ZAMARGU-4260 file (C-alpha; in steps of 0.2 Angstrom, whole numbers, plus 5000, padded with zeros to 4 digits):
<rodrens>
0) 5131/4802/5206 | 5120/4796/5192 | 5111/4813/5191 | 5128/4822/5190 | 5133/4811/5176
5) 5117/4814/5167 | 5119/4832/5168 | 5136/4831/5161 | 5130/4821/5147 | 5116/4833/5143
10) 5129/4848/5145 | 5141/4839/5133 | 5127/4835/5120 | 5121/4853/5121 | 5139/4860/5119
15) 5141/4848/5104 | 5125/4855/5096 | 5129/4873/5099 | 5147/4870/5092 | 5140/4861/5077
20) 5127/4875/5074 | 5141/4888/5076 | 5152/4879/5063 | 5138/4877/5051 | 5133/4896/5053
25) 5152/4901/5051 | 5154/4890/5035 | 5138/4896/5028 | 5142/4914/5030 | 5160/4913/5024
30) 5155/4903/5008 | 5141/4915/5004 | 5152/4930/5008 | 5166/4924/4996 | 5153/4920/4982
35) 5145/4937/4985 | 5161/4946/4983 | 5165/4937/4967 | 5148/4941/4960 | 5148/4959/4964
40) 5164/4961/4955 | 5158/4952/4940 | 5141/4960/4940 | 5146/4978/4942 | 5135/4989/4932
45) 5150/5000/4928 | 5162/4986/4922 | 5157/4989/4904 | 5144/4997/4893 | 5138/4980/4887
50) 5134/4969/4901 | 5132/4950/4902 | 5116/4943/4909 | 5119/4936/4926 | 5110/4932/4942
55) 5110/4946/4955 | 5123/4944/4969 | 5116/4934/4984 | 5118/4944/5000 | 5128/4933/5012
60) 5119/4925/5026 | 5123/4913/5041 | 5108/4903/5044 | 5104/4890/5030 | 5086/4891/5023
65) 5081/4905/5034 | 5094/4916/5025 | 5091/4935/5027 | 5073/4933/5032 | 5075/4941/5050
70) 5085/4956/5042 | 5072/4959/5029 | 5058/4958/5042 | 5065/4974/5051 | 5049/4984/5054
75) 5058/5001/5054 | 5052/5008/5038 | 5066/5011/5026 | 5080/5003/5036 | 5083/4988/5025
80) 5081/4998/5009 | 5094/5011/5015 | 5106/4997/5019 | 5103/4989/5002 | 5105/5006/4993
85) 5122/5008/5002 | 5127/4991/4996 | 5122/4996/4978 | 5132/5012/4978 | 5147/5003/4986
90) 5148/4989/4973 | 5139/4998/4958 | 5124/4986/4958 | 5106/4988/4952 | 5100/4971/4959
95) 5103/4960/4973 | 5096/4943/4979 | 5092/4937/4997 | 5088/4920/5003 | 5070/4922/5010
100) 5063/4908/5020 | 5071/4895/5008 | 5067/4904/4992 | 5080/4915/4982 | 5072/4932/4980
105) 5078/4945/4968 | 5077/4964/4972 | 5078/4972/4955 | 5079/4991/4954 | 5086/4996/4938
110) 5075/5005/4926 | 5076/4992/4913 | 5073/4978/4925 | 5058/4985/4933 | 5050/4989/4916
115) 5053/4971/4911 | 5045/4964/4927 | 5029/4973/4922 | 5029/4966/4904 | 5036/4949/4907
120) 5025/4934/4903 | 5036/4922/4913 | 5032/4931/4929 | 5015/4929/4938 | 5006/4932/4955
125) 4993/4919/4956 | 5002/4907/4969 | 5007/4923/4979 | 4989/4928/4979 | 4983/4911/4984
130) 4995/4913/4999 | 4987/4929/5003 | 4970/4921/5003 | 4975/4907/5015 | 4986/4918/5027
135) 4979/4935/5027 | 4960/4931/5023 | 4959/4914/5032 | 4953/4905/5016 | 4954/4886/5014
140) 4966/4881/5001 | 4953/4875/4989 | 4944/4892/4991 | 4960/4902/4988 | 4963/4893/4972
145) 4946/4897/4966 | 4946/4915/4972 | 4963/4918/4964 | 4964/4906/4949 | 4979/4904/4938
150) 4968/4906/4923 | 4949/4906/4918 | 4949/4897/4902 | 4931/4900/4895 | 4930/4917/4887
155) 4912/4919/4892 | 4917/4917/4910 | 4919/4933/4921 | 4936/4938/4928 | 4941/4951/4941
160) 4952/4959/4928 | 4937/4961/4916 | 4925/4967/4931 | 4937/4980/4937 | 4941/4986/4919
165) 4922/4989/4916 | 4916/4994/4933 | 4931/5002/4942 | 4942/5010/4928 | 4930/5017/4916
170) 4926/5035/4916 | 4908/5033/4920 | 4911/5020/4934 | 4924/5032/4942 | 4913/5047/4941
175) 4898/5037/4949 | 4910/5031/4963 | 4917/5048/4966 | 4900/5056/4967 | 4894/5044/4980
180) 4910/5045/4990 | 4908/5064/4990 | 4890/5064/4994 | 4893/5053/5009 | 4908/5063/5015
185) 4899/5079/5014 | 4884/5072/5023 | 4895/5066/5037 | 4903/5083/5039 | 4886/5092/5038
190) 4879/5081/5052 | 4894/5085/5064 | 4886/5100/5074 | 4902/5103/5084 | 4910/5110/5068
195) 4898/5125/5068 | 4906/5132/5083 | 4923/5124/5081 | 4932/5109/5088 | 4949/5104/5092
200) 4953/5087/5084 | 4968/5075/5080 | 4967/5079/5062 | 4973/5062/5054 | 4963/5051/5066
205) 4948/5062/5063 | 4950/5062/5045 | 4953/5043/5044 | 4936/5039/5052 | 4927/5050/5039
210) 4936/5043/5024 | 4934/5025/5030 | 4915/5027/5032 | 4913/5037/5016 | 4923/5024/5005
215) 4915/5009/5014 | 4898/5016/5010 | 4902/5021/4992 | 4908/5003/4988 | 4898/4992/5000
220) 4882/5001/5003 | 4875/5008/5019 | 4870/4992/5026 | 4887/4985/5032 | 4890/5000/5044
225) 4872/5000/5050 | 4875/4982/5055 | 4892/4984/5062 | 4896/5002/5067 | 4912/4997/5075
230) 4918/4988/5059 | 4933/5000/5058 | 4941/4995/5074 | 4944/4976/5069 | 4948/4982/5051
235) 4962/4994/5057 | 4970/4980/5068 | 4969/4968/5054 | 4976/4980/5042 | 4991/4984/5053
240) 4995/4965/5054 | 4991/4961/5036 | 5009/4959/5030 | 5015/4950/5045 | 5002/4937/5042
245) 5006/4936/5023 | 5024/4932/5028 | 5018/4918/5039 | 5020/4925/5056 | 5013/4911/5068
250) 4996/4915/5077 | 5005/4914/5094 | 5015/4929/5089 | 5001/4939/5081 | 4986/4935/5091
255) 4977/4952/5089 | 4980/4952/5070 | 4972/4935/5068 | 4958/4938/5080 | 4954/4954/5070
260) 4955/4945/5054 | 4943/4932/5060 | 4931/4945/5067 | 4931/4956/5051 | 4929/4942/5039
265) 4915/4935/5051 | 4906/4952/5050 | 4907/4953/5031 | 4900/4935/5030 | 4885/4940/5040
270) 4883/4956/5029 | 4884/4946/5013 | 4871/4933/5020 | 4859/4947/5025 | 4862/4956/5008
275) 4858/4940/4998 | 4842/4938/5008 | 4836/4956/5006 | 4842/4961/4989 | 4826/4963/4979
280) 4825/4953/4964 | 4819/4968/4954 | 4836/4977/4957 | 4844/4980/4941 | 4862/4973/4942
285) 4868/4988/4932 | 4861/5000/4945 | 4875/5012/4950 | 4872/5010/4969 | 4860/5002/4981
290) 4861/5001/5000 | 4863/4982/5002 | 4879/4979/4991 | 4883/4997/4986 | 4892/5000/4970
295) 4890/4990/4954 | 4908/4983/4955 | 4903/4974/4971 | 4888/4966/4964 | 4898/4960/4948
300) 4912/4953/4960 | 4898/4944/4969 | 4893/4936/4953 | 4911/4931/4950 | 4911/4922/4968
305) 4895/4912/4963 | 4904/4907/4946 | 4919/4901/4956 | 4908/4892/4969 | 4917/4901/4983
310) 4911/4897/5001 | 4903/4912/5011 | 4918/4913/5021 | 4929/4915/5006 | 4917/4928/4998
315) 4919/4938/5014 | 4938/4937/5013 | 4938/4942/4995 | 4927/4958/4999 | 4939/4962/5013
320) 4955/4962/5002 | 4946/4972/4989 | 4940/4985/5001 | 4958/4986/5008 | 4964/4990/4991
325) 4953/5005/4991 | 4956/5011/5008 | 4974/5006/5013 | 4983/5018/5002 | 4971/5033/4998
330) 4968/5036/5017 | 4986/5039/5022 | 4990/5048/5006 | 4976/5060/5010 | 4983/5062/5028
335) 5001/5065/5022 | 4995/5078/5009 | 4984/5087/5021 | 4998/5087/5035 | 5010/5095/5023
340) 4998/5108/5017 | 4994/5114/5034 | 5011/5111/5043 | 5020/5127/5049 | 5036/5118/5043
345) 5031/5119/5025 | 5035/5133/5013 | 5024/5148/5017 | 5016/5148/4999 | 5011/5130/4999
350) 4995/5132/5008 | 4990/5149/4999 | 4994/5143/4982 | 4984/5127/4983 | 4970/5137/4991
355) 4970/5148/4975 | 4969/5133/4964 | 4955/5125/4974 | 4944/5140/4973 | 4945/5139/4954
360) 4936/5122/4955 | 4923/5128/4968 | 4906/5130/4959 | 4893/5142/4964 | 4882/5129/4971
365) 4896/5123/4983 | 4900/5107/4972 | 4917/5103/4965 | 4922/5102/4947 | 4932/5085/4949
370) 4939/5084/4932 | 4947/5102/4934 | 4953/5097/4952 | 4963/5082/4944 | 4972/5095/4933
375) 4978/5108/4946 | 4997/5109/4944 | 5002/5113/4962 | 4990/5101/4971 | 4993/5087/4959
380) 5012/5089/4960 | 5011/5088/4979 | 5000/5073/4978 | 5013/5064/4967 | 5027/5069/4979
385) 5017/5061/4993 | 5016/5045/4983 | 5035/5046/4979 | 5041/5050/4996 | 5029/5039/5007
390) 5026/5024/4996 | 5035/5007/5000 | 5028/4996/4986 | 5035/4979/4983 | 5031/4973/4966
395) 5031/4954/4970 | 5031/4940/4956 | 5035/4922/4955 | 5046/4916/4941 | 5036/4903/4931
400) 5050/4900/4919 | 5068/4906/4918 | 5070/4923/4910 | 5082/4937/4908 | 5074/4953/4913
405) 5079/4969/4905 | 5093/4960/4896 | 5104/4960/4912 | 5095/4951/4926 | 5095/4932/4925
410) 5081/4924/4936 | 5077/4905/4937 | 5060/4896/4938 | 5053/4895/4956 | 5062/4910/4962
415) 5054/4926/4967 | 5057/4944/4960 | 5053/4960/4969 | 5054/4978/4963 | 5055/4989/4978
420) 5049/5007/4975 | 5059/5014/4989 | 5075/5011/4980 | 5069/5019/4963 | 5059/5033/4971
425) 5074/5038/4982 | 5087/5036/4969 | 5096/5052/4967 | 5099/5048/4948 | 5081/5048/4946
430) 5075/5061/4958 | 5087/5075/4964 | 5088/5077/4983 | 5077/5062/4985 | 5076/5062/5005
435) 5068/5080/5004 | 5049/5081/5002 | 5047/5094/4988 | 5029/5097/4983 | 5035/5106/4967
440) 5045/5091/4961 | 5032/5087/4947 | 5029/5105/4942 | 5032/5110/4924 | 5034/5129/4919
445) 5031/5134/4901 | 5043/5148/4898 | 5033/5154/4883 | 5016/5155/4891 | 5021/5157/4909
450) 5008/5143/4914 | 5011/5129/4926 | 5007/5111/4923 | 5012/5095/4931 | 5018/5078/4924
455) 5022/5061/4931 | 5023/5052/4914 | 5038/5046/4906 | 5046/5039/4922 | 5044/5021/4917
460) 5053/5009/4929 | 5058/5024/4940 | 5041/5029/4948 | 5027/5016/4951 | 5016/5020/4966
465) 5002/5010/4959 | 5012/4996/4952 | 5013/4992/4934 | 5008/4980/4920 | 4994/4968/4921
470) 4993/4970/4940 | 4992/4989/4941 | 4980/4995/4954 | 4963/4995/4947 | 4957/5008/4959
475) 4970/5021/4955 | 4959/5033/4946 | 4946/5033/4959 | 4959/5034/4973 | 4966/5050/4966
480) 4949/5058/4965 | 4945/5052/4982 | 4961/5060/4989 | 4960/5077/4980 | 4941/5078/4983
485) 4943/5075/5002 | 4957/5089/5002 | 4946/5101/4993 | 4930/5098/5003 | 4940/5101/5019
490) 4950/5116/5014 | 4936/5125/5005 | 4923/5123/5018 | 4932/5124/5035 | 4944/5135/5044
495) 4958/5124/5050 | 4971/5131/5062 | 4986/5122/5067 | 4989/5119/5086 | 5003/5107/5088
500) 5010/5091/5083 | 5006/5076/5094 | 5012/5059/5098 | 5003/5045/5107 | 5010/5041/5125
505) 5001/5026/5134 | 4985/5028/5124 | 4984/5047/5126 | 4988/5059/5112 | 5000/5073/5119
510) 5007/5089/5111 | 5026/5088/5107 | 5029/5104/5098 | 5028/5114/5082 | 5045/5112/5073
515) 5050/5100/5059 | 5059/5088/5072 | 5042/5082/5078 | 5032/5081/5062 | 5023/5065/5061
520) 5034/5050/5056 | 5031/5035/5045 | 5023/5021/5055 | 5033/5005/5059 | 5028/4990/5048
525) 5035/4977/5036 | 5043/4981/5019 | 5029/4983/5006 | 5017/4993/5016 | 5012/5003/5000
530) 5007/5021/5006 | 5015/5020/5023 | 5004/5024/5038 | 5006/5039/5049 | 5013/5039/5067
535) 5009/5054/5076 | 4996/5067/5072 | 4993/5086/5070 | 4981/5094/5083 | 4970/5107/5074
540) 4955/5118/5078 | 4943/5116/5064 | 4927/5126/5061 | 4914/5127/5047 | 4916/5143/5037
545) 4900/5154/5037 | 4899/5153/5018 | 4899/5134/5019 | 4886/5134/5032
</rodrens>
């Protein structure tokens, strides 16, 4: 009898709790819905030519604090943005807000608003970078603050911005990095004897391995991959889970990602320790490349680590995120571009016209004229279309002090601002037929001379695959040369014959057909994946051309 009474009390208590939760959720949703409807009416971008600065309308939600976090975390690429774009069209809006884990977060996608985000001194990224340091790189809080400082006061002290400006963005530095990358890639391909008689490969997976090893060697030297030949396996798992860790996914729900993070950082820490022990004192710190630490930019970054008194573990994490900035976008961009060039579903003249352009950059000694390569109109137009179509960049900033962005979007201190490229890159007012991949979108035709050129300039807050403002990707120039150089080496030196599109089933890659319906899809992942990964592949038969041999 006592037990039955206890069960009734527990059941009653549980019912009361559930009823209370339901009432709180219903009240929260109804109150935020009413406020939302009023705000969209007042904030309509079509109400008047002169708009009053207001906070973007807050999307209604039912769960206090958590807000729209679950909806935003949908890993089907583009799903949340498509829904938000529909809301924008329905209510004539160019900005919205959501409650994201207790912080009001503004999505701004007007041209004026995005441009203002890039320029505003009231917005910054330091606290968010420090969160990246602790969550994604496994740093202690004190190390994260030192690795991503709000400000380095003394003018004579080094900063990563200054290091990158001098050793990653300058023409000389980019040329040296590209030269080393191309040398390494060419050597790898020359050493692959199966390509002499021809081999059937899954193109993107095969390509990823080669670009990963070439980029890693160009930046980190040859010692890292000599010590850890399987470094790519842990890196790839960590890269796939990076955004989940940034958003605070608990370890119990992402065990593989955290394990890969710890393993990757651990390997980099051992590599650093070995490099510090073996780096000859006589090595000139201005040398372009050496096997222990690779490119000059890496050694300059290591000087910065010493200046900031970073622990060895934090130094390894800093090198990891720098390497990811180089690899995580250029590799899938190369893959998407090559897939479209070689696909039987593309326009018949795409492959032939690009091959004609590439031959004009092919020197007699079998080297490439890289500056000429970066000016080829059709190739560069297709490259920029890849960045428009497959990029999901989130420009994320914290609001340090209240400000009005673009004269129309009012945001308050301690809130967050995001500029999602998906909504601007796929805005039909900015790009006609935005859901169609058009490799000629950025082509320009001179009616007087008949010559073709390409241009992605003058697009301001409409197109920003590399970010913008103070935080624009410092590796953007090298990344472009890396992508175009890889494409040129493969297409000029190898015969590549399409076999079939493939998909992975239970760990095995199986052919699924040859039509557009089975063209590789964008890989699942959180919003903000930058150049989105590739799900699926293209099976090809690749053979070295006799002239190349």
